[in-house]
NUSERO-218878 format. One record per residue (C-alpha): residue in three letters; z, x, y. Coordinates in steps of 0.5 Angstrom, whole numbers, plus 2048, in hexadecimal, padded with zeros to 3 digits. Last residue first. Example, Ala and Ser with C-alpha at 12.3 -4.5 7.8 and 13.67 -1.06 7.14 Angstrom:
BEGIN
<nupa aa="SER" pz="80E" px="81B" py="7FE"/>
<nupa aa="ALA" pz="810" px="819" py="7F7"/>
***
This chain:
BEGIN
<nupa aa="SER" pz="7EC" px="7E3" py="7ED"/>
<nupa aa="HIS" pz="7F2" px="7E8" py="7E9"/>
<nupa aa="THR" pz="7F1" px="7ED" py="7EF"/>
<nupa aa="THR" pz="7F0" px="7E8" py="7F6"/>
<nupa aa="TYR" pz="7F6" px="7E4" py="7F3"/>
<nupa aa="CYS" pz="7FC" px="7EB" py="7F2"/>
<nupa aa="ASN" pz="7F9" px="7EC" py="7FA"/>
<nupa aa="THR" pz="7FB" px="7E5" py="7FD"/>
<nupa aa="PHE" pz="800" px="7E7" py="7F9"/>
<nupa aa="LEU" pz="803" px="7ED" py="7FC"/>
<nupa aa="HIS" pz="803" px="7EA" py="803"/>
<nupa aa="SER" pz="80B" px="7E9" py="803"/>
<nupa aa="GLU" pz="80C" px="7F1" py="801"/>
<nupa aa="PRO" pz="807" px="7F3" py="807"/>
<nupa aa="ALA" pz="800" px="7F4" py="805"/>
<nupa aa="GLU" pz="7F9" px="7F9" py="804"/>
<nupa aa="MET" pz="7F3" px="7F6" py="800"/>
<nupa aa="ILE" pz="7EE" px="7FC" py="800"/>
<nupa aa="ILE" pz="7E7" px="7F8" py="7FD"/>
<nupa aa="HIS" pz="7E1" px="7FD" py="7FA"/>
<nupa aa="ASP" pz="7D9" px="7FA" py="7F9"/>
<nupa aa="TRP" pz="7DB" px="7F3" py="7FD"/>
<nupa aa="GLU" pz="7D7" px="7EE" py="7FD"/>
<nupa aa="ASP" pz="7D6" px="7EC" py="7F6"/>
<nupa aa="GLU" pz="7DB" px="7E5" py="7F7"/>
<nupa aa="GLN" pz="7DD" px="7E3" py="7FE"/>
<nupa aa="TRP" pz="7E4" px="7E2" py="800"/>
<nupa aa="PRO" pz="7E5" px="7DE" py="805"/>
<nupa aa="TRP" pz="7EE" px="7DF" py="805"/>
<nupa aa="THR" pz="7F2" px="7DB" py="807"/>
<nupa aa="LYS" pz="7F0" px="7D5" py="804"/>
<nupa aa="LEU" pz="7F6" px="7CF" py="804"/>
<nupa aa="PRO" pz="7F6" px="7CB" py="7FF"/>
<nupa aa="GLY" pz="7FA" px="7C8" py="800"/>
<nupa aa="ARG" pz="800" px="7C3" py="801"/>
<nupa aa="ILE" pz="806" px="7C5" py="7FD"/>
<nupa aa="GLU" pz="80E" px="7BF" py="7FB"/>
<nupa aa="ILE" pz="812" px="7C1" py="7F6"/>
<nupa aa="LYS" pz="816" px="7BE" py="7F0"/>
<nupa aa="ASP" pz="81B" px="7C1" py="7EC"/>
<nupa aa="GLY" pz="819" px="7C2" py="7E5"/>
<nupa aa="VAL" pz="81B" px="7C9" py="7E3"/>
<nupa aa="ILE" pz="820" px="7CC" py="7E9"/>
<nupa aa="LYS" pz="81F" px="7CC" py="7F0"/>
<nupa aa="SER" pz="825" px="7D0" py="7F4"/>
<nupa aa="HIS" pz="821" px="7D6" py="7F5"/>
<nupa aa="LEU" pz="81B" px="7D1" py="7F9"/>
<nupa aa="TRP" pz="820" px="7D0" py="7FE"/>
<nupa aa="ARG" pz="822" px="7D7" py="7FF"/>
<nupa aa="GLY" pz="819" px="7D9" py="7FF"/>
<nupa aa="VAL" pz="818" px="7D3" py="803"/>
<nupa aa="GLU" pz="81F" px="7D5" py="808"/>
<nupa aa="GLY" pz="81E" px="7DC" py="80A"/>
<nupa aa="LYS" pz="823" px="7DF" py="80D"/>
<nupa aa="GLU" pz="826" px="7E3" py="807"/>
<nupa aa="TYR" pz="81F" px="7E4" py="804"/>
<nupa aa="LYS" pz="81E" px="7E2" py="7FE"/>
<nupa aa="LYS" pz="817" px="7E3" py="7FA"/>
<nupa aa="ILE" pz="814" px="7DF" py="7F6"/>
<nupa aa="TRP" pz="80E" px="7E0" py="7F2"/>
<nupa aa="PHE" pz="809" px="7DB" py="7F1"/>
<nupa aa="LYS" pz="806" px="7D8" py="7EC"/>
<nupa aa="MET" pz="801" px="7D2" py="7EC"/>
<nupa aa="ARG" pz="800" px="7CC" py="7E6"/>
<nupa aa="GLY" pz="7FB" px="7C7" py="7E7"/>
<nupa aa="GLU" pz="7F9" px="7C6" py="7DF"/>
<nupa aa="ASN" pz="7F3" px="7C9" py="7E0"/>
<nupa aa="ASP" pz="7F5" px="7D0" py="7E3"/>
<nupa aa="ILE" pz="7F8" px="7D1" py="7EB"/>
<nupa aa="GLY" pz="7F7" px="7D7" py="7ED"/>
<nupa aa="GLU" pz="7F9" px="7DD" py="7EA"/>
<nupa aa="LEU" pz="800" px="7E0" py="7EF"/>
<nupa aa="PRO" pz="800" px="7D9" py="7F3"/>
<nupa aa="THR" pz="800" px="7DB" py="7FA"/>
<nupa aa="TYR" pz="806" px="7D8" py="7FF"/>
<nupa aa="PRO" pz="805" px="7D5" py="806"/>
<nupa aa="ARG" pz="80D" px="7D2" py="809"/>
<nupa aa="GLU" pz="80F" px="7CB" py="80A"/>
<nupa aa="VAL" pz="814" px="7C9" py="80F"/>
<nupa aa="GLN" pz="819" px="7C1" py="80E"/>
<nupa aa="ILE" pz="81F" px="7C5" py="80E"/>
<nupa aa="ASP" pz="821" px="7C2" py="806"/>
<nupa aa="ASP" pz="81B" px="7C1" py="804"/>
<nupa aa="ASP" pz="819" px="7C6" py="804"/>
<nupa aa="LYS" pz="811" px="7C6" py="804"/>
<nupa aa="ILE" pz="80D" px="7CC" py="801"/>
<nupa aa="TYR" pz="806" px="7CC" py="804"/>
<nupa aa="ILE" pz="800" px="7CF" py="800"/>
<nupa aa="SER" pz="7FC" px="7D5" py="7FF"/>
<nupa aa="TRP" pz="7F4" px="7D6" py="7FE"/>
<nupa aa="VAL" pz="7EF" px="7DD" py="7FD"/>
<nupa aa="PRO" pz="7EB" px="7DD" py="7F8"/>
<nupa aa="THR" pz="7E7" px="7D6" py="7F7"/>
<nupa aa="PHE" pz="7EC" px="7D0" py="7F6"/>
<nupa aa="ALA" pz="7EA" px="7CC" py="7FD"/>
<nupa aa="ALA" pz="7E2" px="7CE" py="7FB"/>
<nupa aa="GLU" pz="7E4" px="7C8" py="7F6"/>
<nupa aa="GLU" pz="7E2" px="7C9" py="7EE"/>
<nupa aa="LEU" pz="7EB" px="7C9" py="7ED"/>
<nupa aa="SER" pz="7E9" px="7C1" py="7ED"/>
<nupa aa="PRO" pz="7EE" px="7BE" py="7F0"/>
<nupa aa="LEU" pz="7F6" px="7BD" py="7ED"/>
<nupa aa="SER" pz="7FA" px="7B6" py="7F0"/>
<nupa aa="HIS" pz="7F9" px="7B3" py="7E9"/>
<nupa aa="PRO" pz="7FB" px="7BA" py="7E4"/>
<nupa aa="PRO" pz="801" px="7BB" py="7E9"/>
<nupa aa="VAL" pz="801" px="7C1" py="7EC"/>
<nupa aa="THR" pz="806" px="7C6" py="7E8"/>
<nupa aa="LEU" pz="80B" px="7CB" py="7EB"/>
<nupa aa="THR" pz="80C" px="7D2" py="7E8"/>
<nupa aa="ILE" pz="812" px="7D6" py="7EB"/>
<nupa aa="LEU" pz="812" px="7DE" py="7EA"/>
<nupa aa="ARG" pz="819" px="7E0" py="7EE"/>
<nupa aa="THR" pz="81B" px="7E6" py="7F2"/>
<nupa aa="ASN" pz="821" px="7E8" py="7F5"/>
<nupa aa="PRO" pz="825" px="7E9" py="7EF"/>
<nupa aa="ASP" pz="81E" px="7EF" py="7EE"/>
<nupa aa="PRO" pz="81E" px="7EF" py="7E7"/>
<nupa aa="CYS" pz="81B" px="7E9" py="7E7"/>
<nupa aa="SER" pz="81D" px="7E1" py="7E6"/>
<nupa aa="GLU" pz="819" px="7DC" py="7E2"/>
<nupa aa="THR" pz="817" px="7D5" py="7E5"/>
<nupa aa="ALA" pz="813" px="7D1" py="7E2"/>
<nupa aa="THR" pz="80F" px="7CA" py="7E3"/>
<nupa aa="VAL" pz="813" px="7C8" py="7E9"/>
<nupa aa="THR" pz="80F" px="7C2" py="7EA"/>
<nupa aa="VAL" pz="80A" px="7BF" py="7F0"/>
<nupa aa="PRO" pz="80A" px="7B9" py="7F6"/>
<nupa aa="THR" pz="804" px="7BA" py="7FA"/>
<nupa aa="PHE" pz="805" px="7BA" py="801"/>
<nupa aa="HIS" pz="7FF" px="7B8" py="807"/>
<nupa aa="ALA" pz="7FA" px="7BC" py="80A"/>
<nupa aa="PRO" pz="7F9" px="7C2" py="806"/>
<nupa aa="SER" pz="7F7" px="7BE" py="7FF"/>
<nupa aa="LEU" pz="7F8" px="7BD" py="7F9"/>
<nupa aa="LEU" pz="7F6" px="7B6" py="7F7"/>
<nupa aa="ALA" pz="7FA" px="7B0" py="7F8"/>
<nupa aa="ASN" pz="7FE" px="7AC" py="7F3"/>
<nupa aa="THR" pz="805" px="7AF" py="7F7"/>
<nupa aa="TYR" pz="803" px="7B0" py="7FD"/>
<nupa aa="THR" pz="808" px="7B2" py="803"/>
<nupa aa="PRO" pz="807" px="7B2" py="809"/>
<nupa aa="ALA" pz="805" px="7B8" py="80E"/>
<nupa aa="SER" pz="80D" px="7B8" py="813"/>
<nupa aa="ARG" pz="80C" px="7C0" py="811"/>
<nupa aa="SER" pz="804" px="7C1" py="812"/>
<nupa aa="ALA" pz="805" px="7BD" py="81A"/>
<nupa aa="ASP" pz="80C" px="7C1" py="81B"/>
<nupa aa="PRO" pz="811" px="7BC" py="81C"/>
<nupa aa="TRP" pz="816" px="7BD" py="823"/>
<nupa aa="PHE" pz="81C" px="7C0" py="822"/>
<nupa aa="PHE" pz="81A" px="7C8" py="824"/>
<nupa aa="TYR" pz="815" px="7C7" py="82A"/>
<nupa aa="ALA" pz="819" px="7C1" py="82D"/>
<nupa aa="ALA" pz="81F" px="7C4" py="82C"/>
<nupa aa="ILE" pz="81C" px="7CA" py="830"/>
<nupa aa="THR" pz="818" px="7C4" py="835"/>
<nupa aa="ALA" pz="81F" px="7C1" py="837"/>
<nupa aa="GLY" pz="823" px="7C6" py="839"/>
<nupa aa="SER" pz="81D" px="7C9" py="83D"/>
<nupa aa="GLY" pz="81E" px="7C2" py="841"/>
<nupa aa="LEU" pz="825" px="7C3" py="840"/>
<nupa aa="VAL" pz="825" px="7CA" py="843"/>
<nupa aa="ALA" pz="820" px="7C8" py="848"/>
<nupa aa="TYR" pz="824" px="7C1" py="84A"/>
<nupa aa="LEU" pz="82A" px="7C5" py="84D"/>
<nupa aa="LEU" pz="825" px="7CA" py="850"/>
<nupa aa="THR" pz="824" px="7C5" py="855"/>
<nupa aa="HIS" pz="82A" px="7C3" py="855"/>
<nupa aa="SER" pz="82D" px="7CA" py="857"/>
<nupa aa="SER" pz="826" px="7CB" py="85C"/>
<nupa aa="ARG" pz="829" px="7C5" py="860"/>
<nupa aa="ARG" pz="82F" px="7C6" py="860"/>
<nupa aa="GLY" pz="82E" px="7CD" py="862"/>
<nupa aa="PRO" pz="832" px="7CD" py="869"/>
<nupa aa="ILE" pz="837" px="7C9" py="86B"/>
<nupa aa="ALA" pz="83A" px="7C8" py="873"/>
<nupa aa="LYS" pz="840" px="7C6" py="874"/>
<nupa aa="GLY" pz="842" px="7BE" py="877"/>
<nupa aa="ASN" pz="843" px="7BB" py="871"/>
<nupa aa="GLN" pz="83D" px="7BD" py="86E"/>
<nupa aa="THR" pz="837" px="7BE" py="870"/>
<nupa aa="SER" pz="832" px="7C2" py="86D"/>
<nupa aa="PHE" pz="82D" px="7C8" py="870"/>
<nupa aa="ARG" pz="827" px="7CA" py="86F"/>
<nupa aa="ARG" pz="824" px="7D1" py="871"/>
<nupa aa="ILE" pz="81E" px="7D1" py="875"/>
<nupa aa="PRO" pz="81A" px="7D7" py="873"/>
<nupa aa="ARG" pz="819" px="7DC" py="879"/>
<nupa aa="THR" pz="812" px="7DC" py="87C"/>
<nupa aa="PHE" pz="80D" px="7E2" py="87D"/>
<nupa aa="ILE" pz="808" px="7E1" py="882"/>
<nupa aa="ILE" pz="802" px="7E4" py="882"/>
<nupa aa="SER" pz="7FC" px="7E6" py="887"/>
<nupa aa="GLN" pz="7F5" px="7E6" py="883"/>
<nupa aa="PRO" pz="7F1" px="7ED" py="884"/>
<nupa aa="ARG" pz="7EA" px="7EA" py="886"/>
<nupa aa="PHE" pz="7E5" px="7EC" py="87E"/>
<nupa aa="ARG" pz="7E1" px="7F0" py="87D"/>
<nupa aa="PRO" pz="7DB" px="7EE" py="879"/>
<nupa aa="ALA" pz="7DC" px="7F3" py="872"/>
<nupa aa="PRO" pz="7D6" px="7F9" py="872"/>
<nupa aa="HIS" pz="7CE" px="7F7" py="870"/>
<nupa aa="VAL" pz="7CD" px="7FA" py="86A"/>
<nupa aa="ARG" pz="7C6" px="7FB" py="869"/>
<nupa aa="LEU" pz="7C2" px="7FE" py="862"/>
<nupa aa="ILE" pz="7BC" px="801" py="862"/>
<nupa aa="SER" pz="7B7" px="7FF" py="85C"/>
<nupa aa="ARG" pz="7B2" px="805" py="85C"/>
<nupa aa="MET" pz="7AA" px="804" py="85A"/>
***
């Protein structure tokens, strides 16, 4: 049985008359003289002020993560910052790179068997001076003593990296985490090819070490 597609022509409409009108230009008077655009200039001023307030709020309003509380006696968590100690800082052949070790206090160290510590994860380090945080991936995860090693690169416009380079052994730094970076699954792939820019090289190092 053959199916038939019926196509109905579009209905015809009676042409309507079109009336073109010239937009009305508003004027305000001052001393008997017409001053065009006074209202539009006020509108523009309000728009500029509103945009400026919006931009200022975007840059200066506390971010939800940066304004997270700091707990000294709680376990390490992504929901709050935890003070840790700089226990080692080593120079490298590249003067813009340092190997920095951070140690989580024993009372803040959660069980390393938790899923959050399975590869690959990172932590956020907060720059207390300008209230900015940046994620960093440890080179070898975290050991039973709560130590984490980070290869910190200092960039000209990298605020957190330059701030970390100024730290010495014994200084306190606030971190939050761990946060999952990549859901590694054991025995799922036979071969893995990893490509990454310099800033993401440490994720590959962590994966290889794990």
